[in-house]
C-alpha positions as CSV (number, residue, x, y, z in Angstrom):
1,X,92.0,87.4,93.4
2,X,93.3,89.4,96.3
3,X,96.5,88.5,98.1
4,X,95.0,88.7,101.6
5,X,91.7,87.0,102.6
6,X,89.0,88.7,104.5
7,X,89.8,86.6,107.5
8,X,93.5,87.6,107.4
9,X,92.6,91.3,107.2
10,X,90.2,91.0,110.1
11,X,92.8,89.2,112.2
12,X,95.4,91.8,111.4
13,X,93.0,94.7,112.2
14,X,92.1,93.0,115.5
15,X,95.7,92.5,116.4
16,X,96.4,96.2,115.7
17,X,93.5,97.3,117.7
18,X,94.7,95.2,120.7
19,X,97.8,97.4,120.8
20,X,100.4,95.9,118.4
21,X,102.1,98.3,116.1
22,X,101.5,98.3,112.4
23,X,105.0,97.1,111.6
24,X,104.6,94.1,114.0
25,X,101.3,93.2,112.5
26,X,102.7,93.5,108.9
27,X,105.5,91.1,109.8
28,X,103.2,88.6,111.4
29,X,100.9,88.5,108.3
30,X,103.7,89.0,105.8
31,X,102.2,92.2,104.5
32,X,104.9,94.0,102.5
33,X,104.0,97.6,103.6
34,X,102.7,98.4,107.0
35,X,100.6,101.2,105.5
36,X,98.2,98.5,104.2
37,X,97.5,97.5,107.8
38,X,96.7,101.2,108.6
39,X,94.4,101.4,105.6
40,X,92.5,98.2,106.6
41,X,92.1,99.7,110.1
42,X,90.7,102.9,108.7
43,X,88.3,101.0,106.5
44,X,87.2,98.9,109.4
45,X,86.6,101.9,111.6
46,X,84.7,103.7,108.9
47,X,82.6,100.9,107.4
48,X,82.8,98.0,109.9
49,X,83.4,94.5,108.7
50,X,82.1,95.3,105.2
51,X,85.1,97.6,104.7
52,X,87.4,94.6,104.7
53,X,85.5,92.5,102.2
54,X,86.7,92.0,98.7
55,X,84.8,94.3,96.3
56,X,84.3,93.4,92.7
57,X,83.3,95.8,89.9
58,X,79.6,95.9,89.2
59,X,79.9,96.4,85.4
60,X,79.7,93.7,82.8
61,X,80.2,94.7,79.2
62,X,79.0,92.6,76.2
63,X,81.2,91.5,73.4
64,X,80.0,94.2,71.0
65,X,80.8,97.0,73.3
66,X,84.3,95.6,73.9
67,X,84.9,95.3,70.1
68,X,83.7,98.9,69.6
69,X,86.2,100.1,72.2
70,X,89.0,98.1,70.6
71,X,88.1,99.4,67.1
72,X,87.9,103.0,68.4
73,X,91.4,102.7,69.9
74,X,92.9,101.8,66.5
């Protein structure tokens, strides 16, 4: 699970785009590093709303494959 919801990211980006600084936005949303705000803004500008959505890996490995990997590592 991610620490910040899609809604929080969108609100933070909108606040930044309204003219607030990244440090101010980070403090309001309790984001540890203001560079995360800037990263969200870049994703939003490049991909739109989809850039802020949580992405999950698209791979699913079966049990045999996982066992083979573990045995190979031994």
